[in-house]
C-alpha positions as CSV (number, residue, x, y, z in Angstrom):
1,X,98.3,160.0,155.4
2,X,99.5,163.6,156.2
3,X,98.7,166.7,154.1
4,X,102.4,167.2,153.4
5,X,103.7,163.8,152.3
6,X,106.5,162.4,154.4
7,X,109.2,160.1,153.0
8,X,111.8,158.1,154.7
9,X,115.0,157.2,152.9
10,X,116.9,154.3,154.4
11,X,120.6,153.6,153.5
12,X,123.8,152.9,155.3
13,X,125.8,155.7,153.6
14,X,124.7,159.3,154.2
15,X,126.4,160.4,151.0
16,X,124.6,157.7,149.0
17,X,121.3,158.8,150.5
18,X,121.8,162.4,149.8
19,X,120.9,162.5,146.1
20,X,117.7,160.6,146.6
21,X,116.7,162.6,149.6
22,X,117.4,165.8,147.8
23,X,115.3,164.7,144.8
24,X,112.3,163.9,147.0
25,X,112.7,167.3,148.8
26,X,112.7,169.1,145.4
27,X,109.4,167.2,144.7
28,X,107.9,168.7,147.8
29,X,108.3,165.8,150.3
30,X,109.1,166.1,154.0
31,X,112.1,163.8,154.0
32,X,113.6,161.9,156.9
33,X,116.7,159.7,156.7
34,X,117.8,156.6,158.4
35,X,121.1,154.6,158.3
36,X,119.7,151.2,159.1
37,X,116.9,148.9,160.2
38,X,116.6,149.7,163.9
39,X,116.4,153.5,163.3
40,X,114.0,153.0,160.3
41,X,111.6,150.9,162.4
42,X,111.7,153.4,165.2
43,X,110.8,156.3,162.8
44,X,108.1,154.1,161.2
45,X,106.5,153.6,164.7
46,X,106.5,157.3,165.5
47,X,105.7,158.9,162.1
48,X,102.8,158.7,159.7
49,X,105.0,157.9,156.7
50,X,103.7,158.1,153.1
51,X,106.7,156.6,151.4
52,X,109.7,154.5,152.4
53,X,112.6,154.1,150.0
54,X,115.1,151.4,151.1
55,X,118.6,151.4,149.6
56,X,120.5,148.9,151.6
57,X,123.4,147.5,149.7
58,X,124.4,145.2,152.5
59,X,124.0,141.5,153.4
60,X,121.7,139.5,151.1
61,X,118.1,139.7,152.4
62,X,118.6,142.9,154.5
63,X,116.3,145.1,152.4
64,X,113.5,142.5,152.1
65,X,113.6,141.8,155.8
66,X,113.2,145.5,156.5
67,X,110.3,145.8,154.2
68,X,108.5,143.0,155.9
69,X,109.2,144.3,159.4
70,X,107.9,147.8,158.4
71,X,104.5,146.2,157.7
72,X,104.6,144.3,160.9
73,X,105.0,147.5,162.9
74,X,102.0,149.0,161.2
75,X,103.7,151.1,158.5
76,X,101.1,151.9,155.8
77,X,103.5,153.8,153.5
78,X,104.1,152.9,149.9
79,X,107.4,150.9,149.8
80,X,110.1,151.3,147.2
81,X,113.5,149.6,147.0
82,X,116.7,150.5,145.3
83,X,118.9,147.6,144.2
84,X,121.6,146.5,141.9
85,X,120.8,144.9,138.5
86,X,120.7,141.5,140.1
87,X,117.4,139.8,139.2
88,X,117.2,137.9,142.4
89,X,117.5,141.1,144.5
90,X,114.7,142.7,142.6
91,X,112.5,139.7,142.9
92,X,113.1,139.4,146.7
93,X,112.2,143.0,147.5
94,X,109.1,142.9,145.3
95,X,108.0,139.7,147.0
96,X,108.6,141.4,150.4
97,X,106.0,144.1,149.5
98,X,107.8,146.8,147.5
99,X,105.7,148.7,145.0
100,X,108.7,148.8,142.7
101,X,112.4,148.1,142.5
102,X,114.4,151.0,141.1
103,X,117.8,150.3,139.6
104,X,120.8,152.1,141.1
105,X,121.5,155.0,140.5
106,X,117.9,156.2,140.8
107,X,116.6,157.9,137.6
108,X,114.5,161.0,138.3
109,X,112.0,160.2,135.5
110,X,111.3,156.7,136.9
111,X,110.9,158.0,140.4
112,X,108.7,161.0,139.6
113,X,106.6,158.8,137.3
114,X,105.9,156.5,140.2
115,X,105.2,159.4,142.6
116,X,102.8,161.0,140.2
117,X,100.6,157.9,140.4
118,X,100.8,157.4,144.1
119,X,97.4,157.2,145.9
120,X,95.7,155.3,148.7
121,X,97.3,152.0,149.5
122,X,94.3,150.1,148.1
123,X,94.8,151.8,144.7
124,X,98.5,151.1,144.4
125,X,99.2,149.1,141.2
126,X,100.7,145.6,141.5
127,X,104.4,145.4,142.2
128,X,106.7,145.3,139.2
129,X,110.2,146.2,137.9
130,X,110.1,149.8,136.6
131,X,112.7,149.6,133.8
132,X,110.1,150.3,131.2
133,X,107.7,152.5,133.2
134,X,105.9,155.4,131.7
135,X,106.9,158.8,133.1
136,X,105.0,162.0,133.8
137,X,106.9,164.6,131.6
138,X,104.9,167.5,133.1
139,X,106.0,166.5,136.6
140,X,109.6,166.3,135.5
141,X,109.3,169.8,134.0
142,X,107.9,171.1,137.3
143,X,110.7,169.4,139.2
144,X,113.3,171.1,137.0
145,X,111.6,174.5,137.8
146,X,111.9,173.7,141.5
147,X,115.5,172.7,141.0
148,X,116.2,176.1,139.5
149,X,114.6,177.9,142.4
150,X,116.4,175.8,145.0
151,X,119.8,176.1,143.3
152,X,121.0,179.4,145.0
153,X,120.4,177.9,148.4
154,X,122.3,174.7,147.5
155,X,125.2,176.6,146.1
156,X,125.3,178.7,149.3
157,X,125.4,175.5,151.4
158,X,128.4,174.3,149.4
159,X,130.1,177.7,149.7
160,X,129.5,177.8,153.5
161,X,130.9,174.3,153.9
162,X,134.1,175.3,152.1
163,X,134.4,178.7,153.9
164,X,134.0,177.2,157.4
165,X,136.1,174.2,156.7
166,X,133.3,171.8,157.5
167,X,134.3,168.9,155.2
168,X,131.3,166.7,156.2
169,X,128.8,169.4,155.4
170,X,130.6,170.1,152.1
171,X,130.4,166.4,151.2
172,X,126.7,166.2,152.0
173,X,125.7,169.4,150.2
174,X,127.8,168.8,147.0
175,X,126.7,165.1,146.8
176,X,123.0,166.1,147.1
177,X,123.4,168.7,144.3
178,X,125.4,166.3,142.2
179,X,122.6,163.7,142.3
180,X,119.8,166.0,141.4
181,X,121.8,167.8,138.8
182,X,122.8,164.6,137.0
183,X,119.2,163.4,137.1
184,X,117.7,166.7,135.8
185,X,120.1,167.4,132.9
186,X,123.0,169.4,134.3
187,X,126.0,167.2,133.9
188,X,128.6,169.9,134.3
189,X,127.2,170.9,137.6
190,X,127.1,167.3,138.7
191,X,130.7,166.6,137.7
192,X,132.0,169.6,139.6
193,X,130.0,168.7,142.7
194,X,131.3,165.1,142.6
195,X,134.9,166.5,142.3
196,X,134.3,168.8,145.3
197,X,132.9,165.9,147.4
198,X,135.8,163.7,146.4
199,X,138.3,166.3,147.5
200,X,136.4,167.0,150.7
201,X,136.5,163.3,151.7
202,X,140.3,163.5,151.5
203,X,140.3,166.6,153.6
204,X,140.9,169.0,150.7
205,X,138.7,172.1,150.5
206,X,138.8,172.9,146.8
207,X,137.9,176.5,146.8
208,X,138.7,177.0,143.2
209,X,136.3,174.2,142.2
210,X,133.6,175.8,144.4
211,X,134.2,179.1,142.5
212,X,134.0,177.3,139.2
213,X,130.8,175.6,140.3
214,X,129.1,178.9,141.0
215,X,130.2,180.2,137.6
216,X,128.9,177.2,135.7
217,X,125.7,176.8,137.6
218,X,124.8,180.5,137.2
219,X,126.0,180.7,133.6
């Protein structure tokens, strides 16, 4: 395992991956992203991954199949899955080797509680559903402090996307901030970011919403 932990987030939709990737980055992880099985397996072969989070809301069995193939290519990372509330989906990914199955959308407290307890593979606790997991409140508090320090840069990325007319960058930046803001207790910031992303997907650069976001986030 590397000194700086490396995480891979796998999901078909970049906008859906962004909040989870941003949350892991805030927690100090070197985060890579993949849109599907082939790319994920290639990264797993090349990198010494510490964590893989699979969020594939696709054909039944796709996520469990990827988890099994990760082990076959020699990936020693801790494996997590994100799934719907369907009990069969949760059971399938746990059986395929996931440490835990997180409900969608991922809750920051559940995720940070799991990461706080991560250790060598031999010491990982048995797979389970995490709906009642204990959380590390101190770690969540530290995550909030990191969020506050990272906020100016994330606001700048949103402003740059609007200023340059780069709708794709605006969607990525605002979606990432929306996810971490909602998870860490900033619902107004999250709501404005979601509105900005929604408009950007329609090709509308809502400069007034960007200005409002800066005011609310810094207020």
